[in-house]
C-alpha positions in Angstrom: -7.6 28.8 35.2 -8.7 26.2 37.7 -6.0 24.6 39.8 -5.8 20.9 39.5 -4.5 18.3 42.1 -0.9 18.8 40.9 -1.3 22.4 40.0 2.5 22.9 39.5 2.4 20.6 36.5 -1.1 21.1 35.1 -3.8 23.6 34.5 -7.5 23.1 33.7 -9.0 25.5 31.1 -12.2 25.7 29.2 -12.1 26.1 25.4 -14.1 29.3 24.6 -13.9 29.6 20.9 -16.9 28.7 18.7 -15.0 26.0 16.7 -13.4 24.4 19.7 -10.0 22.7 19.4 -9.9 22.3 15.6 -6.8 21.7 13.3 -5.8 25.4 13.0 -6.1 25.9 16.8 -4.2 22.7 17.5 -1.5 23.8 15.1 -0.9 26.9 17.3 -0.2 24.6 20.3 2.3 22.4 18.6 5.2 24.9 18.3 4.8 25.8 21.9 4.8 22.1 23.0 7.8 21.4 20.8 9.8 23.9 22.9 9.4 21.9 26.0 12.2 19.9 27.5 9.9 17.0 28.2 6.4 15.9 27.1 3.3 18.1 27.1 -0.2 16.7 27.1 -3.8 17.9 26.5 -6.2 15.8 28.6 -10.0 15.4 28.2 -12.0 13.0 30.3 -8.8 11.1 31.3 -7.7 10.6 27.6 -4.3 12.1 26.9 -3.1 13.6 23.6 0.5 14.5 22.8 0.5 18.3 22.4 3.1 18.0 19.6 0.6 16.1 17.5 -2.3 17.8 15.8 -3.9 14.5 15.0 -3.7 13.4 18.7 -5.3 16.6 19.9 -8.0 16.4 17.2 -8.8 12.8 18.4 -10.0 14.2 21.7 -13.0 16.0 20.1 -13.1 19.2 22.1 -15.9 21.6 21.0 -16.6 25.0 22.6 -17.1 24.7 26.3 -15.0 21.6 26.8 -12.8 21.6 29.8 -9.3 20.2 29.2 -6.2 19.9 31.3 -2.7 20.9 30.0 -0.1 18.8 31.7 3.7 19.0 31.6 6.1 16.3 32.9 9.0 18.6 33.8 8.7 21.6 36.2 11.2 23.4 34.0 8.5 23.7 31.4 6.1 25.8 33.5 6.3 28.8 31.2 5.3 26.6 28.3 2.4 25.2 30.3 1.2 28.8 31.1 1.6 29.9 27.5 -0.5 27.0 26.2 -3.2 27.5 28.9 -3.3 31.2 28.0 -3.6 30.5 24.3 -6.6 28.2 25.0 -8.2 30.8 27.3 -8.1 33.5 24.7 -9.7 31.2 22.1 -6.5 30.7 20.1 -6.6 34.3 19.0 -9.8 33.7 17.0 -12.5 36.3 17.1 
């Protein structure tokens, strides 16, 4: 995980799985993001997607090797930020 300018509220990660951020992978992020007190975003090239919306995340088009930033808006959600970043880092559990 690379630190970002506001590293307490965001983490940059690279999508390692062959299929990238596809619908099934995005569907694994949604329940984690829904647990947050506030909003959670996945960001690619400055474009933000609501992490509770599969369609929003799919609209980012993130193939394998894409760097994204996971951002939270409430410091109380740091555990959720870390869980989502870790999920991405491990390729969404895909082999």
